[in-house]
VEXPA-585944 format. One line per 2 residues: number of its first residue (from 0); their letters; for each residue z negated, y, x of N, C-alpha, C, O, CB. Coordinates in Angstrom, 1 decimal. Glycine has a CB too. Example, Ala and Ser with C-alpha at 12.3 -4.5 7.8 and 13.67 -1.06 7.14 Angstrom:
0 = AS = -7.8,-5.7,13.2,-7.8,-4.5,12.3,-7.8,-3.3,13.2,-8.5,-3.3,14.2,-9.0,-4.5,11.3  -7.1,-2.2,12.8,-7.1,-1.1,13.7,-7.9,0.0,12.9,-8.0,1.1,13.4,-5.7,-0.6,14.1
// end
This chain:
0 = MS = -110.8,148.7,98.3,-109.4,148.7,98.2,-108.8,148.4,99.6,-109.2,149.1,100.6,-108.8,149.9,97.6  -108.0,147.4,99.8,-107.4,147.1,101.1,-106.4,148.2,101.5,-105.9,148.9,100.7,-106.8,145.7,101.1
2 = KT = -106.1,148.2,102.8,-105.1,149.2,103.3,-103.8,149.0,102.7,-103.1,150.0,102.4,-105.0,149.1,104.9  -103.4,147.8,102.5,-102.1,147.5,101.9,-102.0,147.9,100.4,-101.0,148.5,100.0,-101.8,146.0,102.0
4 = TR = -103.1,147.7,99.7,-103.2,148.1,98.3,-103.2,149.7,98.3,-102.5,150.2,97.4,-104.4,147.6,97.6  -103.9,150.3,99.2,-104.0,151.7,99.2,-102.6,152.3,99.5,-102.2,153.3,98.8,-105.0,152.2,100.3
6 = RA = -101.9,151.8,100.5,-100.5,152.3,100.8,-99.6,152.1,99.6,-98.7,152.9,99.3,-100.0,151.6,102.0  -99.7,151.0,98.9,-98.9,150.7,97.7,-99.1,151.7,96.6,-98.2,152.2,96.0,-99.1,149.3,97.2
8 = AI = -100.4,152.1,96.4,-100.8,153.1,95.4,-100.2,154.5,95.8,-99.7,155.2,94.9,-102.3,153.2,95.3  -100.3,154.8,97.1,-99.8,156.1,97.5,-98.3,156.1,97.4,-97.7,157.1,96.9,-100.2,156.4,99.0
10 = GA = -97.6,155.0,97.7,-96.2,154.9,97.6,-95.7,155.1,96.1,-94.7,155.7,95.8,-95.7,153.6,98.2  -96.5,154.5,95.2,-96.2,154.5,93.8,-96.3,156.0,93.3,-95.5,156.4,92.5,-97.1,153.6,93.0
12 = VI = -97.3,156.7,93.7,-97.5,158.1,93.3,-96.4,158.9,93.9,-95.9,159.8,93.2,-98.9,158.6,93.8  -96.0,158.7,95.1,-94.9,159.5,95.7,-93.6,159.2,94.9,-92.8,160.1,94.7,-94.7,159.2,97.2
14 = KL = -93.4,158.0,94.6,-92.2,157.6,93.8,-92.2,158.3,92.4,-91.2,158.8,92.0,-92.1,156.1,93.6  -93.4,158.3,91.8,-93.5,159.0,90.5,-93.2,160.5,90.7,-92.5,161.0,89.8,-95.0,158.8,90.0
16 = LC = -93.7,161.1,91.7,-93.5,162.5,91.9,-92.0,162.8,92.2,-91.4,163.8,91.6,-94.3,163.1,93.1  -91.3,162.0,93.0,-89.9,162.1,93.2,-89.1,161.9,92.0,-88.1,162.6,91.8,-89.5,161.1,94.3
18 = DR = -89.4,160.9,91.2,-88.7,160.7,89.9,-88.9,161.7,88.9,-88.0,162.2,88.2,-89.1,159.3,89.4  -90.2,162.2,88.7,-90.5,163.1,87.7,-90.2,164.6,88.1,-89.9,165.4,87.2,-92.0,163.1,87.4
20 = FP = -90.2,164.9,89.3,-89.9,166.3,89.8,-88.9,166.3,90.9,-89.2,166.6,92.0,-91.2,167.0,90.3  -87.6,165.8,90.6,-86.6,165.7,91.6,-86.2,167.0,92.3,-85.7,167.0,93.4,-85.4,165.0,91.1
22 = QT = -86.4,168.1,91.6,-86.1,169.4,92.1,-87.1,169.9,93.1,-86.9,170.9,93.8,-85.9,170.4,91.0  -88.2,169.2,93.2,-89.3,169.6,94.1,-89.6,168.6,95.2,-89.6,169.0,96.4,-90.6,169.8,93.3
24 = FS = -89.7,167.3,94.9,-90.0,166.3,95.8,-88.7,165.5,96.2,-87.8,165.3,95.3,-91.0,165.3,95.3  -88.6,165.2,97.5,-87.3,164.6,98.0,-87.5,163.1,98.3,-88.6,162.7,98.8,-86.9,165.3,99.2
26 = HH = -86.5,162.3,98.0,-86.4,160.9,98.5,-85.9,161.0,99.9,-85.5,162.0,100.4,-85.5,160.1,97.5  -85.9,159.8,100.5,-85.4,159.7,101.9,-83.9,160.0,101.9,-83.2,159.7,101.0,-85.6,158.2,102.4
28 = GQ = -83.5,160.8,102.9,-82.1,161.1,103.0,-81.7,162.4,102.3,-80.6,163.0,102.5,-81.2,160.1,102.5  -82.6,163.0,101.5,-82.4,164.2,100.8,-83.0,165.4,101.6,-83.8,165.2,102.5,-82.9,164.2,99.4
30 = RW = -82.6,166.6,101.3,-83.2,167.8,102.0,-84.6,168.0,101.5,-84.8,168.1,100.3,-82.3,169.0,101.7  -85.5,168.1,102.4,-86.9,168.4,102.1,-87.2,169.8,102.0,-86.6,170.6,102.7,-87.8,167.7,103.1
32 = RP = -88.0,170.2,101.0,-88.3,171.6,100.8,-89.8,171.8,100.8,-90.6,171.0,100.3,-87.7,172.1,99.4  -90.3,172.9,101.4,-91.7,173.2,101.5,-92.3,173.4,100.1,-91.7,174.0,99.2,-92.0,174.4,102.3
34 = LK = -93.4,172.8,99.9,-94.1,172.9,98.6,-94.9,174.1,98.4,-95.4,174.7,99.4,-94.9,171.6,98.3  -95.1,174.6,97.2,-95.9,175.7,96.9,-97.3,175.5,97.4,-97.8,174.3,97.3,-95.9,176.1,95.4
36 = VG = -98.0,176.5,97.9,-99.4,176.3,98.3,-100.2,176.2,97.0,-100.0,177.1,96.1,-99.9,177.6,99.2  -101.0,175.2,96.8,-101.8,175.0,95.6,-101.1,174.1,94.6,-101.4,174.2,93.4,-102.1,176.3,95.0
38 = IY = -100.1,173.4,95.0,-99.3,172.5,94.1,-100.2,171.4,93.5,-99.8,170.9,92.4,-98.1,172.0,94.7  -101.2,171.0,94.2,-102.1,170.0,93.7,-102.6,170.3,92.3,-102.6,169.5,91.4,-103.3,169.7,94.7
40 = AD = -103.1,171.5,92.2,-103.7,172.0,90.9,-102.6,171.9,89.8,-102.9,171.5,88.6,-104.3,173.4,90.9  -101.4,172.3,90.1,-100.3,172.3,89.1,-100.0,170.8,88.7,-99.8,170.5,87.5,-99.0,172.9,89.7
42 = LM = -100.0,170.0,89.7,-99.7,168.5,89.4,-100.8,167.9,88.6,-100.5,167.2,87.6,-99.6,167.7,90.7  -102.1,168.2,88.9,-103.2,167.7,88.1,-103.1,168.2,86.6,-103.3,167.4,85.7,-104.5,168.1,88.7
44 = AV = -102.7,169.4,86.4,-102.5,170.0,85.1,-101.4,169.3,84.3,-101.5,169.0,83.1,-102.3,171.5,85.1  -100.3,169.0,85.0,-99.1,168.4,84.3,-99.4,166.9,84.2,-99.1,166.3,83.1,-97.9,168.6,85.1
46 = LG = -99.9,166.2,85.2,-100.0,164.7,85.1,-101.2,164.3,84.4,-101.2,163.2,83.8,-100.0,164.2,86.5  -102.3,165.1,84.4,-103.5,164.7,83.7,-104.1,163.4,84.2,-104.3,163.2,85.4,-103.2,164.6,82.2
48 = DS = -104.4,162.5,83.2,-105.0,161.3,83.6,-104.1,160.1,84.0,-104.5,159.0,84.3,-105.8,160.8,82.4  -102.8,160.4,84.1,-101.8,159.4,84.5,-102.0,159.0,86.0,-101.5,158.0,86.4,-100.4,159.8,84.2
50 = VR = -102.6,159.9,86.8,-102.8,159.7,88.2,-104.2,160.0,88.6,-104.7,161.1,88.1,-101.7,160.5,89.1  -104.8,159.2,89.4,-106.2,159.5,89.8,-106.1,160.6,90.8,-105.2,160.6,91.7,-106.9,158.2,90.4
52 = PR = -107.1,161.6,90.8,-107.0,162.7,91.7,-107.0,162.2,93.2,-106.4,162.8,94.0,-108.3,163.6,91.5  -107.8,161.2,93.5,-107.8,160.7,94.8,-106.5,160.2,95.3,-106.1,160.4,96.4,-108.9,159.5,95.0
54 = DL = -105.8,159.5,94.4,-104.4,159.0,94.8,-103.4,160.1,94.9,-102.6,160.0,95.8,-104.0,158.0,93.7  -103.5,161.1,94.1,-102.6,162.3,94.2,-102.9,163.0,95.5,-101.9,163.4,96.2,-102.8,163.2,93.0
56 = KA = -104.1,163.2,95.9,-104.4,163.9,97.1,-103.9,163.1,98.3,-103.3,163.7,99.2,-105.9,164.1,97.3  -104.1,161.8,98.3,-103.6,161.0,99.4,-102.1,161.0,99.4,-101.5,161.0,100.5,-104.1,159.5,99.2
58 = AL = -101.4,160.9,98.3,-100.0,160.9,98.2,-99.4,162.3,98.8,-98.4,162.3,99.5,-99.5,160.7,96.8  -100.0,163.4,98.4,-99.6,164.7,98.9,-99.8,164.8,100.4,-99.0,165.3,101.1,-100.3,165.8,98.2
60 = RA = -100.9,164.2,100.9,-101.2,164.3,102.3,-100.1,163.4,103.0,-99.7,163.8,104.1,-102.6,163.7,102.6  -99.8,162.3,102.5,-98.8,161.4,103.1,-97.4,162.1,103.1,-96.7,162.1,104.1,-98.7,160.0,102.4
62 = YT = -97.1,162.7,102.0,-95.8,163.3,101.8,-95.6,164.5,102.8,-94.6,164.7,103.4,-95.6,163.8,100.4  -96.7,165.3,102.9,-96.6,166.5,103.7,-96.8,166.2,105.2,-96.8,167.2,106.0,-97.6,167.6,103.2
64 = ST = -97.1,165.0,105.5,-97.4,164.6,106.9,-96.1,164.0,107.5,-96.1,163.7,108.7,-98.5,163.7,107.0  -95.1,163.8,106.8,-93.9,163.2,107.3,-93.1,164.2,108.2,-93.2,165.4,108.0,-93.0,162.7,106.2
66 = AS = -92.4,163.6,109.2,-91.7,164.5,110.1,-90.6,165.3,109.4,-90.4,166.5,109.7,-91.0,163.6,111.2  -90.0,164.7,108.4,-89.0,165.4,107.6,-89.6,166.7,106.9,-89.0,167.8,106.9,-88.3,164.5,106.6
68 = YL = -90.7,166.5,106.3,-91.4,167.6,105.7,-91.8,168.7,106.7,-91.6,169.9,106.5,-92.6,167.2,104.8  -92.4,168.2,107.8,-92.9,169.2,108.8,-91.7,170.0,109.4,-91.9,171.2,109.7,-93.6,168.4,109.9
70 = RA = -90.5,169.4,109.6,-89.4,170.1,110.1,-88.9,171.1,109.1,-88.3,172.1,109.5,-88.3,169.1,110.4  -89.1,170.9,107.8,-88.7,171.9,106.8,-89.6,173.2,106.8,-89.2,174.2,106.2,-88.7,171.3,105.4
72 = LS = -90.7,173.1,107.5,-91.6,174.3,107.5,-91.3,175.2,108.6,-91.9,175.2,109.7,-93.1,173.8,107.6  -90.3,176.1,108.3,-89.9,177.1,109.3,-90.3,178.5,108.6,-90.1,178.6,107.4,-88.4,177.1,109.7
74 = AG = -90.8,179.4,109.5,-91.3,180.7,109.0,-90.2,181.3,108.1,-89.0,181.5,108.5,-91.7,181.6,110.1  -90.6,181.8,106.9,-89.7,182.5,106.0,-89.0,181.5,105.0,-88.4,182.0,104.1,-88.7,183.2,106.8
76 = AP = -89.1,180.2,105.2,-88.4,179.3,104.3,-89.1,179.4,102.9,-90.3,179.4,102.9,-88.5,177.8,104.9  -88.4,179.4,101.9,-89.0,179.5,100.5,-89.7,178.2,100.1,-89.3,177.1,100.5,-87.9,179.8,99.5
78 = RV = -90.8,178.4,99.5,-91.6,177.3,98.9,-91.2,177.1,97.5,-90.8,178.0,96.8,-93.2,177.5,99.1  -91.3,175.8,97.0,-90.9,175.5,95.6,-92.1,175.1,94.7,-93.0,174.4,95.2,-89.8,174.5,95.6
80 = CL = -91.9,175.4,93.4,-92.9,175.0,92.4,-92.4,173.7,91.8,-91.4,173.1,92.3,-93.0,176.1,91.3  -93.1,173.2,90.8,-92.8,171.9,90.2,-91.4,172.0,89.5,-90.7,171.0,89.4,-93.8,171.5,89.2
82 = DG = -91.1,173.1,89.0,-89.8,173.3,88.3,-88.6,173.6,89.2,-87.5,173.8,88.7,-89.9,174.3,87.2  -88.9,173.7,90.5,-87.9,174.0,91.4,-87.7,175.5,91.7,-86.9,175.9,92.6,-86.6,173.5,91.0
84 = SL = -88.4,176.3,91.0,-88.3,177.8,91.3,-89.1,178.1,92.5,-89.9,177.4,93.0,-88.9,178.6,90.1  -88.7,179.3,93.1,-89.3,179.7,94.4,-90.7,180.3,94.2,-90.9,181.1,93.2,-88.4,180.6,95.1
86 = DG = -91.6,180.1,95.1,-92.9,180.6,95.0,-93.5,180.8,96.4,-94.1,179.9,96.9,-93.9,179.8,94.1  -93.3,182.0,97.0,-93.8,182.3,98.3,-92.9,181.8,99.4,-91.8,181.2,99.1,-95.2,181.7,98.5
88 = AV = -93.3,182.0,100.6,-92.6,181.5,101.8,-93.5,181.0,102.8,-94.7,181.2,102.8,-91.8,182.7,102.4  -93.0,180.2,103.7,-93.7,179.6,104.8,-94.1,180.7,105.8,-93.3,181.5,106.2,-92.9,178.4,105.5
90 = TS = -95.4,180.7,106.2,-95.9,181.7,107.1,-95.7,181.2,108.5,-95.4,180.0,108.8,-97.3,182.0,106.9  -95.7,182.1,109.5,-95.6,181.7,110.9,-96.8,180.8,111.3,-96.6,179.9,112.2,-95.5,182.9,111.8
92 = EH = -98.0,181.0,110.7,-99.1,180.1,111.0,-98.8,178.7,110.6,-99.2,177.8,111.3,-100.4,180.7,110.3  -98.3,178.6,109.4,-98.0,177.2,108.9,-96.9,176.6,109.7,-96.9,175.4,110.0,-97.5,177.3,107.4
94 = EA = -95.9,177.3,110.2,-94.9,176.8,111.0,-95.5,176.3,112.4,-95.1,175.3,112.9,-93.8,177.9,111.3  -96.4,177.1,112.9,-97.1,176.7,114.2,-97.9,175.4,114.0,-97.8,174.6,114.9,-98.0,177.8,114.7
96 = VA = -98.6,175.3,112.9,-99.3,174.0,112.6,-98.4,172.9,112.5,-98.6,171.8,113.0,-100.2,174.2,111.4  -97.3,173.1,111.8,-96.3,172.0,111.6,-95.6,171.6,113.0,-95.4,170.4,113.2,-95.2,172.4,110.6
98 = TA = -95.4,172.6,113.8,-94.8,172.3,115.1,-95.7,171.5,116.0,-95.4,170.5,116.7,-94.4,173.6,115.8  -97.0,171.9,115.9,-98.0,171.1,116.7,-98.2,169.7,116.2,-98.3,168.8,116.9,-99.4,171.8,116.6
100 = RL = -98.1,169.5,114.9,-98.2,168.2,114.3,-97.0,167.3,114.6,-97.1,166.1,114.9,-98.3,168.3,112.7  -95.8,168.0,114.7,-94.6,167.2,115.1,-94.7,166.8,116.5,-94.3,165.7,116.9,-93.4,168.1,114.9
102 = AE = -95.3,167.6,117.4,-95.5,167.2,118.8,-96.5,166.0,118.9,-96.3,165.1,119.7,-96.1,168.4,119.6  -97.5,166.1,118.0,-98.5,164.9,118.0,-97.8,163.6,117.6,-98.0,162.6,118.2,-99.7,165.2,117.1
104 = LA = -96.9,163.7,116.5,-96.2,162.6,116.1,-95.3,162.0,117.2,-95.2,160.8,117.4,-95.4,162.9,114.8  -94.6,162.9,117.9,-93.7,162.5,118.9,-94.5,161.8,120.1,-94.0,160.8,120.6,-92.9,163.7,119.5
106 = NR = -95.6,162.4,120.4,-96.5,161.8,121.5,-96.9,160.4,121.0,-96.9,159.5,121.8,-97.7,162.7,121.8  -97.4,160.3,119.8,-97.8,159.0,119.3,-96.7,157.9,119.3,-96.9,156.8,119.7,-98.4,159.1,117.8
108 = RL = -95.5,158.4,119.0,-94.3,157.5,119.0,-94.0,157.0,120.4,-93.7,155.9,120.7,-93.1,158.2,118.4  -94.1,158.0,121.4,-93.9,157.6,122.8,-94.9,156.6,123.3,-94.6,155.6,124.0,-94.0,158.9,123.7
110 = VE = -96.2,156.8,122.9,-97.2,155.8,123.3,-97.0,154.5,122.7,-97.1,153.4,123.3,-98.6,156.4,122.9  -96.5,154.5,121.4,-96.2,153.2,120.7,-95.1,152.5,121.4,-95.1,151.3,121.6,-95.9,153.4,119.3
112 = LA = -94.1,153.2,121.8,-92.9,152.6,122.5,-93.3,152.1,123.9,-92.9,151.1,124.3,-91.8,153.6,122.6  -94.2,152.9,124.6,-94.6,152.5,125.9,-95.5,151.2,125.9,-95.4,150.4,126.7,-95.4,153.6,126.6
114 = NN = -96.2,151.1,124.8,-97.1,149.9,124.7,-96.3,148.8,123.9,-96.9,147.7,123.7,-98.3,150.3,123.9  -95.0,149.0,123.6,-94.2,148.1,123.0,-94.8,147.6,121.6,-94.6,146.5,121.2,-94.0,146.9,123.8
116 = KP = -95.4,148.6,120.9,-95.9,148.3,119.6,-94.8,148.5,118.6,-94.0,149.5,118.8,-97.2,149.2,119.3  -94.7,147.7,117.6,-93.7,148.0,116.6,-94.1,149.2,115.8,-95.3,149.5,115.6,-93.5,146.7,115.6
118 = AP = -93.1,149.9,115.2,-93.4,151.0,114.4,-94.1,150.6,113.1,-93.9,149.4,112.7,-92.1,151.8,114.0  -94.9,151.4,112.5,-95.6,151.0,111.2,-94.5,150.7,110.2,-93.4,151.3,110.2,-96.5,152.2,110.7
120 = QH = -94.8,149.7,109.4,-93.8,149.2,108.4,-93.3,150.2,107.5,-92.1,150.2,107.1,-94.4,148.0,107.6  -94.1,151.2,107.1,-93.7,152.2,106.1,-92.7,153.2,106.7,-92.1,154.0,105.9,-94.9,152.8,105.5
122 = TV = -92.6,153.3,108.0,-91.7,154.3,108.6,-90.4,153.7,109.1,-89.5,154.4,109.6,-92.4,155.0,109.7  -90.3,152.3,109.0,-89.1,151.7,109.6,-88.0,151.8,108.5,-88.2,151.4,107.4,-89.4,150.2,109.9
124 = QA = -86.8,152.3,108.9,-85.7,152.4,108.0,-85.0,151.0,108.0,-85.1,150.2,108.9,-84.7,153.5,108.5  -84.2,150.8,107.0,-83.6,149.5,106.8,-82.6,149.2,107.9,-82.5,148.1,108.4,-82.8,149.4,105.4
126 = NT = -81.9,150.2,108.4,-80.9,150.0,109.4,-81.5,149.8,110.8,-80.9,149.2,111.7,-79.9,151.2,109.5  -82.8,150.2,111.0,-83.4,149.9,112.3,-84.0,148.5,112.4,-84.3,148.0,113.4,-84.5,150.9,112.5
128 = LL = -84.1,147.8,111.2,-84.6,146.4,111.2,-83.5,145.5,111.9,-83.9,144.5,112.4,-84.9,146.0,109.8  -82.3,145.9,111.8,-81.2,145.1,112.4,-81.0,145.4,113.8,-80.3,144.6,114.5,-79.9,145.3,111.6
130 = AA = -81.5,146.5,114.3,-81.3,146.8,115.7,-82.1,145.9,116.7,-83.1,145.4,116.3,-81.7,148.3,116.0  -81.6,145.7,117.9,-82.3,144.9,118.8,-83.5,145.6,119.3,-83.5,146.9,119.4,-81.3,144.5,120.0
132 = PP = -84.6,144.9,119.6,-85.8,145.6,120.1,-85.5,146.1,121.5,-84.7,145.6,122.2,-87.0,144.6,120.1  -86.2,147.2,121.8,-86.0,147.8,123.1,-86.4,146.9,124.3,-87.3,146.1,124.1,-86.8,149.1,123.3
134 = AT = -85.6,146.9,125.4,-85.9,146.1,126.5,-87.2,146.6,127.2,-87.4,147.8,127.4,-84.8,146.1,127.5  -88.1,145.7,127.5,-89.4,146.0,128.0,-89.3,146.6,129.4,-90.2,147.3,129.9,-90.4,144.9,128.0
136 = SS = -88.2,146.2,130.1,-88.1,146.7,131.5,-87.8,148.2,131.6,-88.1,148.8,132.6,-87.0,145.9,132.2  -87.2,148.7,130.5,-86.9,150.2,130.6,-88.0,151.0,130.1,-87.9,152.3,130.1,-85.7,150.4,129.8
138 = IS = -89.1,150.4,129.7,-90.2,151.2,129.1,-91.3,151.3,130.2,-91.7,150.3,130.8,-90.8,150.6,127.9  -91.8,152.5,130.5,-92.8,152.7,131.5,-94.2,152.6,130.8,-94.3,152.7,129.6,-92.7,154.1,132.2
140 = PS = -95.2,152.2,131.6,-96.5,152.1,131.0,-97.0,153.5,130.5,-96.5,154.5,130.9,-97.5,151.6,132.1  -97.9,153.5,129.6,-98.4,154.7,128.9,-99.0,155.7,129.9,-99.0,156.9,129.6,-99.4,154.4,127.8
142 = SE = -99.5,155.2,131.0,-100.1,156.1,132.0,-99.0,157.0,132.7,-99.3,158.0,133.3,-100.8,155.3,133.1  -97.7,156.5,132.7,-96.6,157.3,133.3,-95.9,158.2,132.3,-95.1,159.0,132.8,-95.7,156.3,133.9
144 = IP = -96.2,158.1,131.1,-95.6,159.0,130.1,-96.2,160.4,130.2,-97.4,160.5,130.1,-95.7,158.4,128.7  -95.3,161.4,130.4,-95.9,162.7,130.4,-96.4,163.2,129.0,-95.7,162.9,128.0,-94.8,163.7,131.0
146 = KP = -97.5,163.8,129.0,-98.0,164.4,127.7,-97.1,165.6,127.3,-96.9,166.4,128.2,-99.5,164.7,127.8  -96.7,165.6,126.1,-95.8,166.8,125.7,-96.7,168.0,125.7,-97.8,168.0,125.2,-95.2,166.5,124.3
148 = SA = -96.1,169.1,126.2,-96.9,170.3,126.2,-96.6,171.0,124.9,-95.7,170.6,124.1,-96.4,171.2,127.4  -97.4,172.1,124.7,-97.2,172.8,123.4,-95.8,173.4,123.4,-95.3,173.8,124.5,-98.3,173.9,123.3
150 = PP = -95.2,173.5,122.3,-93.9,174.1,122.2,-93.9,175.6,122.7,-95.0,176.2,122.6,-93.3,174.1,120.7  -92.8,176.0,123.3,-92.9,177.4,123.8,-93.2,178.4,122.7,-92.6,178.3,121.6,-91.5,177.7,124.5
152 = GA = -94.0,179.3,123.0,-94.4,180.3,122.1,-95.5,179.9,121.1,-96.0,180.8,120.4,-93.2,180.8,121.3  -95.8,178.7,121.0,-96.8,178.2,120.0,-98.1,178.0,120.8,-98.1,177.4,121.8,-96.4,176.9,119.3
154 = KK = -99.2,178.5,120.2,-100.5,178.2,120.8,-101.2,177.2,120.0,-101.0,177.1,118.8,-101.3,179.5,121.0  -102.2,176.5,120.6,-103.0,175.6,119.9,-104.0,176.4,119.0,-104.7,177.2,119.5,-103.7,174.6,120.9
156 = LS = -104.0,176.0,117.8,-104.8,176.8,116.8,-106.3,176.3,116.9,-106.5,175.1,116.9,-104.3,176.6,115.4  -107.2,177.2,117.0,-108.6,176.9,117.0,-109.1,176.9,115.6,-108.4,177.4,114.7,-109.4,177.9,117.9
158 = LA = -110.3,176.5,115.4,-110.9,176.6,114.1,-111.0,178.0,113.6,-110.8,178.3,112.4,-112.3,175.9,114.1  -111.3,178.9,114.5,-111.4,180.4,114.2,-110.0,180.9,113.7,-110.0,181.7,112.7,-111.9,181.2,115.4
160 = DL = -108.9,180.4,114.3,-107.6,180.8,113.9,-107.3,180.3,112.5,-106.8,181.0,111.7,-106.6,180.3,114.9  -107.7,179.1,112.2,-107.4,178.5,110.9,-108.3,179.2,109.8,-107.8,179.5,108.7,-107.8,177.0,110.9
162 = RE = -109.5,179.5,110.1,-110.3,180.3,109.2,-109.8,181.7,108.9,-109.7,182.1,107.8,-111.8,180.4,109.7  -109.3,182.3,110.0,-108.7,183.6,109.8,-107.4,183.6,108.9,-107.2,184.4,108.1,-108.3,184.3,111.2
164 = AG = -106.6,182.6,109.2,-105.4,182.4,108.3,-105.8,182.1,106.9,-105.1,182.6,106.0,-104.6,181.2,108.9  -106.8,181.3,106.7,-107.3,181.1,105.3,-107.8,182.4,104.6,-107.5,182.6,103.5,-108.3,180.0,105.3
166 = RR = -108.5,183.2,105.4,-109.0,184.4,104.9,-107.9,185.4,104.5,-107.9,186.0,103.4,-110.0,185.1,105.9  -106.9,185.4,105.4,-105.7,186.3,105.1,-104.9,185.8,103.8,-104.5,186.6,103.0,-104.8,186.4,106.3
168 = RR = -104.8,184.5,103.7,-104.2,183.9,102.5,-104.9,184.2,101.3,-104.3,184.5,100.2,-104.0,182.4,102.7  -106.2,184.1,101.3,-107.0,184.4,100.1,-106.9,185.9,99.7,-106.8,186.2,98.6,-108.5,184.0,100.3
170 = EA = -106.9,186.8,100.7,-106.8,188.2,100.5,-105.4,188.5,99.9,-105.3,189.3,99.0,-107.0,189.0,101.8  -104.4,187.8,100.4,-103.0,188.1,99.9,-102.9,187.6,98.4,-102.2,188.2,97.6,-102.0,187.4,100.7
172 = AA = -103.6,186.5,98.1,-103.5,185.9,96.7,-104.3,186.8,95.7,-104.0,186.8,94.5,-104.0,184.5,96.7  -105.3,187.5,96.2,-106.2,188.3,95.3,-105.5,189.5,94.9,-106.1,190.3,94.1,-107.5,188.6,96.0
// end
């Protein structure tokens, strides 16, 4: 499957999720809400054979990797089920991971701007297509761009930290 075909399949699944579960999944411009941990299993039970598991996983990964979704992950924010009801809250560990991921996205965007690369087609908004491209004289080479440091108070999570968070989550669910 080509990259374009794969992106189209993922986009179709996200559109299906937004249309079928509007109280849970957000379209562009709407308020994004953190999803319930384990929502994949709920979706598979409801959708059944209408969506391939691989496509659903990829669509959820794409949806939860957007900056809008990551910004919604603040500690204590309620998570939502498929019917829109609340199920749990965002932990401080999840907020730290989201903050780190947002910093990575910002750094990647700075590097793309410095190298004068166009933004990926799927992230370009309609109103930005009409804007004039940035002047190359005001952009510094990527070697001069400072690397963003970790957000204040957030530490870089190690594999041991992630395993510990998973262990605590499993204990809390049991």
